[in-house]
C-alpha positions in Angstrom: -0.1 0.0 0.1 2.8 2.3 0.9 4.6 2.2 -2.5 1.3 2.8 -4.2 0.5 5.8 -2.1 4.1 7.1 -2.9 3.6 6.6 -6.5 0.3 8.6 -6.4 2.1 11.4 -4.4 4.9 11.6 -6.9 2.3 11.9 -9.8 0.4 14.6 -7.9 3.7 16.4 -7.5 4.5 16.3 -11.2 1.1 17.6 -11.8 1.5 20.4 -9.4 4.9 21.3 -11.0 3.4 21.4 -14.3 0.6 23.6 -12.9 3.1 26.0 -11.2 5.3 26.2 -14.4 2.1 26.8 -16.3 1.4 29.9 -14.4 4.8 31.3 -15.4 3.7 30.5 -19.0 0.5 32.4 -18.7 2.2 35.3 -17.2 4.8 35.3 -20.0 2.1 35.1 -22.7 0.5 38.4 -21.2 3.6 40.2 -22.1 3.4 39.2 -25.7 6.1 39.6 -28.1 7.1 41.3 -31.4 4.1 42.5 -33.6 3.8 42.1 -37.1 1.5 43.3 -40.0 0.8 39.6 -40.9 0.3 36.4 -38.8 1.9 34.4 -41.6 5.0 34.6 -43.8 4.5 35.8 -47.5 3.7 33.0 -50.0 6.5 31.8 -52.2 6.6 33.5 -55.8 10.0 32.1 -56.9 9.7 28.8 -58.7 13.2 27.6 -57.7 12.2 27.7 -54.1 9.4 25.0 -54.9 11.7 22.3 -56.0 13.2 19.5 -53.8 16.9 19.3 -53.2 17.1 16.3 -55.4 15.4 18.4 -58.2 17.6 21.3 -57.8 20.9 19.3 -57.8 19.7 17.5 -61.1 19.0 21.0 -62.7 22.2 22.4 -61.6 24.2 19.2 -62.7 22.5 19.4 -66.2 23.5 23.2 -66.4 19.6 24.1 -66.9 20.1 26.4 -64.0 23.0 28.2 -62.7 24.1 27.3 -58.9 24.4 31.1 -58.2 20.8 31.8 -59.3 19.5 29.1 -56.9 21.6 30.4 -53.9 20.7 34.0 -54.7 16.9 33.1 -54.8 17.2 31.6 -51.3 19.1 34.6 -50.0 16.4 36.9 -51.3 13.8 34.8 -49.5 15.7 34.7 -46.3 16.2 38.5 -46.4 12.4 38.9 -47.0 10.9 36.7 -44.4 13.5 35.7 -41.8 13.1 38.9 -39.8 9.5 37.6 -39.1 10.4 33.8 -38.1 13.9 34.5 -36.7 14.7 31.0 -37.7 18.4 31.6 -39.3 20.4 33.4 -36.6 23.6 34.0 -38.5 24.1 34.0 -42.2 27.1 33.2 -44.4 25.7 34.7 -47.7 29.1 35.8 -49.0 30.8 32.4 -48.5 27.7 30.7 -50.0 27.8 32.9 -53.2 31.6 32.2 -53.7 30.9 28.4 -53.3 28.0 28.7 -55.8 30.3 30.5 -58.3 32.9 27.8 -57.9 30.1 25.1 -58.7 29.2 27.0 -62.0 32.9 27.3 -63.0 33.5 23.6 -62.4 30.3 22.6 -64.5 31.3 25.0 -67.3 34.5 22.9 -67.8 32.2 19.8 -68.8 34.7 17.4 -67.6 32.2 14.9 -66.2 29.0 13.5 -67.2 25.6 13.8 -65.3 25.9 10.2 -63.8 29.4 10.9 -62.5 28.4 14.2 -61.0 25.3 12.7 -59.1 27.5 9.8 -57.7 30.2 12.3 -56.5 28.0 15.2 -55.6 24.3 14.2 -55.0 23.4 17.6 -53.4 25.5 19.6 -55.9 24.7 23.4 -55.2 21.7 22.7 -53.0 21.1 25.2 -50.2 21.6 23.8 -46.7 20.8 25.3 -43.1 22.3 23.8 -40.1 21.1 23.8 -36.4 23.3 26.1 -34.4 24.2 23.2 -31.9 26.3 21.7 -34.7 29.7 22.8 -35.6 29.8 24.8 -39.0 33.3 26.2 -39.8 33.4 30.1 -38.9 29.9 29.9 -37.3 28.9 30.4 -33.5 28.3 27.1 -31.7 26.6 28.2 -28.5 23.4 26.1 -28.4 21.8 29.2 -26.9 24.1 29.3 -23.9 25.2 32.9 -23.1 28.5 31.5 -21.6 29.3 30.1 -25.1 28.2 33.0 -27.2 31.8 33.8 -28.4 32.5 30.1 -29.3 33.2 29.8 -32.9 33.5 26.4 -34.8 36.9 25.8 -36.0 35.8 22.8 -38.0 32.6 21.1 -39.2 30.5 18.4 -37.6 30.9 15.1 -39.2 27.4 15.1 -40.9 27.9 18.8 -41.9 31.1 17.9 -43.5 29.6 14.9 -45.2 26.7 17.1 -46.7 29.2 19.8 -47.9 31.4 17.1 -49.5 28.1 16.0 -51.2 27.9 19.4 -52.7 25.4 21.0 -50.3 26.1 24.9 -49.7 25.4 26.1 -46.1 23.4 29.4 -46.0 23.5 29.8 -42.2 22.9 28.5 -38.7 19.4 28.0 -37.2 17.9 28.7 -33.7 17.6 26.2 -30.9 16.3 26.0 -27.3 18.8 26.8 -24.5 21.2 23.7 -24.5 18.5 21.9 -26.7 16.3 20.7 -23.9 13.1 22.3 -24.4 10.4 22.2 -27.1 10.1 26.0 -27.9 13.1 27.5 -29.6 14.1 30.6 -27.6 17.3 31.7 -25.9 19.2 34.7 -24.3 21.4 35.0 -27.4 19.2 34.9 -30.3 15.8 35.4 -29.1 12.6 33.5 -30.1 11.7 31.7 -33.3 8.2 32.2 -34.8 5.8 29.7 -36.7 5.5 30.7 -40.4 2.0 29.6 -40.5 1.2 31.8 -37.4 3.8 33.9 -35.9 1.8 33.9 -32.5 2.9 29.9 -32.3 5.9 28.0 -31.5 8.1 26.5 -33.8 9.0 23.4 -31.6 12.4 22.5 -30.2 15.2 22.0 -29.9 15.7 22.1 -33.8 13.0 24.8 -34.1 14.9 27.3 -36.1 15.7 24.5 -38.8 11.9 23.6 -38.7 10.6 27.1 -39.4 13.4 28.1 -41.9 12.5 25.0 -44.0 8.7 25.7 -43.8 9.2 29.1 -44.8 11.1 28.1 -47.8 14.3 29.8 -46.5 16.1 26.4 -47.1 15.3 23.1 -48.8 17.5 20.6 -46.6 18.6 20.8 -43.1 20.5 19.1 -40.0 18.7 18.5 -36.8 19.1 16.4 -33.8 16.9 14.5 -31.5 16.9 13.1 -27.8 13.3 13.6 -27.0 11.6 14.6 -30.3 13.8 17.5 -31.4 13.6 16.8 -34.9 10.0 15.5 -35.0 8.3 18.1 -32.9 9.6 21.0 -35.1 8.9 19.0 -38.1 5.3 18.4 -37.0 4.6 22.1 -35.9 6.1 23.5 -39.1 4.6 21.0 -41.5 7.6 19.4 -43.0 9.3 15.9 -42.8 11.8 15.0 -40.2 13.5 11.6 -39.6 15.0 10.2 -36.5 17.1 7.3 -37.6 17.6 3.9 -35.8 19.9 4.2 -32.9 23.5 4.3 -33.6 23.3 4.8 -37.5 24.4 8.5 -37.8 27.1 10.0 -35.7 26.6 12.8 -33.3 30.1 14.0 -33.3 30.6 17.8 -33.7 27.6 18.9 -31.8 27.1 20.5 -28.3 25.8 19.3 -26.0 26.6 15.7 -27.0 25.1 12.8 -25.0 27.5 10.5 -23.4 27.4 7.0 -21.8 23.9 5.4 -21.7 22.2 8.3 -23.4 24.4 8.3 -26.4 22.4 5.7 -28.3 19.2 7.8 -27.6 20.4 11.1 -29.2 20.0 10.9 -33.0 21.1 13.2 -35.7 19.0 13.3 -38.8 17.6 15.0 -41.8 14.8 17.7 -42.1 13.3 18.8 -45.3 10.2 20.0 -47.1 10.1 17.1 -49.6 10.1 13.4 -48.8 12.2 12.4 -51.7 15.2 14.2 -50.2 15.0 12.1 -46.9 16.8 8.9 -48.1 19.5 10.6 -50.1 20.2 12.8 -47.2 20.3 9.8 -44.8 22.8 8.1 -47.2 25.1 10.9 -46.9 24.7 11.7 -43.1 25.1 8.2 -42.2 28.4 7.5 -43.6 29.6 4.0 -42.8 26.6 3.6 -40.6 24.5 3.1 -43.8 25.5 -0.4 -43.7 23.1 -1.1 -40.9 20.3 -0.1 -43.0 18.4 -1.7 -46.0 17.8 1.5 -48.1 18.3 -0.2 -51.3 15.5 -2.6 -50.7 12.3 -2.2 -52.7 9.2 -1.5 -50.4 6.0 -2.9 -51.6 3.4 -0.8 -49.5 0.3 -2.9 -49.9 2.2 -5.8 -48.4 3.3 -3.9 -45.1 1.4 -4.4 -42.0 0.1 -1.2 -40.6 -0.8 -0.6 -36.8 -2.2 2.5 -35.4 -3.0 4.1 -32.0 -4.7 7.5 -31.5 -3.4 8.3 -28.1 -1.1 7.0 -25.4 -3.7 5.3 -23.4 -4.5 8.1 -20.9 -1.5 9.4 -19.0 -2.6 11.9 -16.5 0.6 13.9 -17.2 0.0 14.6 -20.8 -2.7 16.6 -22.7 -5.4 14.7 -24.5 -4.8 14.5 -28.3 -6.7 17.1 -30.3 -9.7 15.8 -32.2 -8.5 17.2 -35.5 -5.3 15.2 -35.0 -7.3 12.0 -34.4 -9.5 12.5 -37.5 -6.3 13.2 -39.7 -5.0 9.9 -38.5 -8.3 8.1 -39.2 -8.1 9.5 -42.8 -4.8 8.0 -43.2 -6.1 4.7 -42.0 -9.0 4.7 -44.3 -6.9 5.8 -47.2 -4.5 2.9 -46.6 -7.4 0.5 -46.4 -9.3 1.7 -49.3 -7.0 3.0 -51.8 -3.8 1.0 -50.9 -5.6 -2.2 -50.0 -3.2 -2.6 -46.9 -3.7 -4.4 -43.7 -4.4 -1.9 -41.1 -4.9 -2.8 -37.4 -5.9 -0.6 -34.4 -3.9 -1.6 -31.3 -3.8 -0.6 -27.7 -0.3 -0.8 -26.2 -1.0 -0.2 -22.5 2.4 0.5 -21.5 2.6 3.6 -23.8 0.9 5.7 -21.1 4.3 5.4 -19.1 6.1 7.1 -22.0 7.3 10.1 -19.9 8.4 7.9 -17.0 10.3 5.6 -19.4 12.1 8.6 -21.0 13.2 9.9 -17.7 14.3 6.4 -16.8 16.4 6.4 -20.0 17.9 9.8 -19.4 19.0 8.9 -15.7 20.4 5.7 -16.7 24.1 5.0 -15.8 26.7 4.3 -18.4 28.4 1.0 -19.0 31.3 2.1 -16.7 28.9 2.9 -14.0 29.1 6.7 -14.2 26.1 8.8 -13.6 25.0 11.0 -16.7 26.3 14.5 -17.1 23.9 16.8 -14.9 22.1 19.6 -16.9 22.9 22.1 -14.2 26.7 21.3 -15.1 26.0 21.9 -18.8 24.7 25.3 -17.9 27.9 26.3 -16.4 29.9 24.8 -19.2 33.1 24.6 -17.3 32.6 28.2 -15.8 31.2 29.5 -12.6 28.8 26.8 -11.1 25.1 27.8 -11.6 22.6 28.0 -8.8 19.3 27.3 -10.1 17.4 28.7 -7.3 19.6 32.0 -7.5 18.9 32.0 -11.2 15.2 31.8 -10.5 15.3 34.8 -8.4 17.4 36.7 -11.0 15.0 35.7 -13.6 12.1 37.2 -11.6 14.0 40.3 -11.7 14.8 40.2 -15.4 18.7 39.6 -14.6 19.2 35.9 -15.3 21.3 34.8 -18.6 19.1 31.7 -18.5 15.7 30.9 -19.9 12.9 29.8 -17.5 12.7 26.3 -19.0 16.4 25.7 -18.5 16.2 27.0 -14.9 13.2 24.9 -14.2 14.9 21.7 -15.6 18.0 22.5 -13.5 15.8 22.9 -10.4 13.9 19.7 -11.1 16.3 17.3 -12.6 17.3 15.6 -9.2 13.6 15.6 -8.3 12.7 13.8 -11.3 15.3 11.1 -10.8 13.8 7.7 -9.6 15.0 5.8 -6.8 16.5 2.2 -7.5 13.1 0.6 -7.0 11.3 2.9 -9.2 14.1 2.7 -11.8 13.9 -0.9 -12.0 10.1 -0.8 -12.5 10.1 1.5 -15.4 13.2 -0.1 -16.9 11.3 -3.3 -16.9 8.2 -1.7 -18.5 10.5 -0.2 -21.1 11.9 -3.6 -21.9 8.5 -5.1 -22.1 7.2 -2.4 -24.3 10.3 -2.7 -26.6 9.7 -6.3 -27.0 6.1 -5.9 -27.7 6.6 -3.4 -30.4 9.7 -5.1 -32.1 7.6 -8.4 -32.2 4.6 -6.7 -33.5 6.4 -4.8 -36.3 8.9 -7.4 -37.3 10.7 -6.5 -40.6 7.4 -5.6 -42.5 5.3 -3.5 -40.2 4.8 0.3 -39.4 3.1 1.9 -36.5 1.2 5.1 -36.9 1.1 7.4 -33.8 0.5 11.1 -33.1 3.5 13.3 -33.3 2.2 15.5 -30.5 -1.1 15.8 -28.5 -1.8 19.3 -30.0 -1.0 21.1 -33.1 1.7 24.1 -32.6 0.6 25.9 -29.4 0.9 29.6 -28.8 4.2 31.0 -27.3 4.9 29.9 -23.8 2.0 27.5 -23.7 4.5 24.6 -23.5 5.2 25.8 -20.1 1.7 24.7 -19.1 2.1 21.3 -20.8 5.8 20.4 -20.0 5.5 16.6 -20.4 3.8 16.5 -23.8 7.0 15.7 -25.5 6.6 12.2 -24.3 4.7 11.4 -27.6 8.1 11.6 -29.5 10.5 11.1 -26.6 9.3 7.4 -26.1 10.8 6.3 -29.4 14.1 7.7 -28.4 14.0 5.6 -25.2 13.0 2.6 -27.4 15.6 3.3 -30.2 13.3 2.9 -33.0 13.4 4.9 -36.4 10.5 7.4 -36.9 9.5 9.7 -39.6 7.3 12.5 -39.1 5.1 13.3 -42.0 2.9 16.5 -42.7 -0.8 15.9 -43.3 -2.2 19.3 -44.5 -3.4 22.1 -42.4 -6.2 22.3 -39.8 -9.2 24.8 -40.1 -6.9 27.4 -38.5 -4.1 27.0 -40.9 -1.7 25.1 -38.6 -0.1 21.8 -39.8 -1.3 18.5 -39.1 0.9 15.3 -38.9 1.8 11.8 -38.0 4.7 9.7 -36.8 5.4 6.6 -38.8 7.6 4.1 -36.8 9.3 0.8 -37.8 11.4 -1.9 -36.0 15.2 -1.5 -35.5 17.0 -0.6 -38.7 13.9 -0.6 -40.8 14.1 3.1 -41.6 13.5 2.3 -45.4 10.0 1.3 -44.4 9.1 4.7 -42.7 10.9 6.6 -45.4 8.8 4.8 -48.2 5.6 5.5 -46.3 6.6 9.1 -46.1 6.9 9.5 -49.7 3.4 7.7 -50.2 1.6 10.0 -47.8 3.2 13.0 -49.4 1.7 12.0 -52.7 -1.7 11.1 -51.0 -2.0 14.0 -48.8 0.0 16.8 -50.4 3.1 17.1 -48.0 4.4 20.5 -47.3 1.9 23.4 -47.7 3.3 26.9 -48.5 2.6 29.3 -45.7 0.6 32.4 -46.4 -1.6 30.6 -48.9 -4.3 29.3 -46.4 
């Protein structure tokens, strides 16, 4: 009886924490933010901005369009709309134009045919943006931490170097939440990013600047990272595609902060883009030698796949109920798969999904193989400088004097409180192992699972403070180590993006990527902001 009582008290405390944090969120909303003449970004008028990375590369290789014209078109778009969304926080326009001219000069020499060029440089001349948390030579690498505002990258992160070697041209770096640990992208260095579909709404986090820059057609392909949904939530809120690869496929080297020990496998670097056809070639480049773990060359017959779906987590009291328009969007997908594709689609109830938040917390607090505790968030806040006192920072924040955001201060205050004792850790670790086994056996090598990307569409700014645990809808798949692709499904009646997560068994990324392309063709994929 006593353990049950303790568990109930802990749940009540978590709810109380959420309520108190929510009060701060409501207060913050009352102060508002920047005001604009329009609530959306302007629609795209330049045709070059409406082509996928694969299509752009082909046109450039075949000399049907000059690389400099593509880069200049994107620069013009960024200058036009980025002041509204604040997605790209540092430009490298002059360098990008020099690199574009170099591509045009190389192509003018006509020394290699199209097939050779495609093999060597699959993204030749394609505009790229990179999450600020990744090293991009000559660019800041602070992860929104004031203490690191003068940190300039001397080299490229491994995935960034790989994409550059594949011909991509970086236009700049994009905003993130402080230390990449919150699902609204705002920090004390760069400020807040805004959703291009409605500037009063969030872009998600922590790869939120990347999400909104892509959605606003300020870029066509981008680099994100994900330890609790940091690729998939921004992709969902901004109506684009985002893929969290199977654990251990893509290296995380060259980003800050980087997970270590037991958490290393749960942090995933992956592609973000507007067009589904860019996902697989991006993953091929980003994975490097890890590509051998995947089966991207296998042909996927969609009608032979087994589809499973679940409309909510089963009723966690810590998490918001799923919006009705998201449930309806998911049911439209199910009906389409059954009637148009003739696929087998089965509704399931995975009872242990309601413990998603607890499973994620268990994963984040797990010791490494060497028995060492994971790095504390409060230590990351100091970044080898003067130790940070979360309580003192909270007092300073109330007086407008703190260099940290309230989500970061809140996490630093609560991280020890959120850790489970040995008994509770074992309990939720056992639940995680049981759920992992159930899902892997259900999916096999020919199954995919459809699940909401988030309980709600993109909320207004600061509202995440009232719903701090909603990220569990994405975070659970980090804990389980499964590949997931977030796919856009059009807009709701308020003009905000809808979407769904497509999940597969370990190293079956090719299945989710194939479904993503099918859903794009069936439901339209990315919708240009400003046209609603």
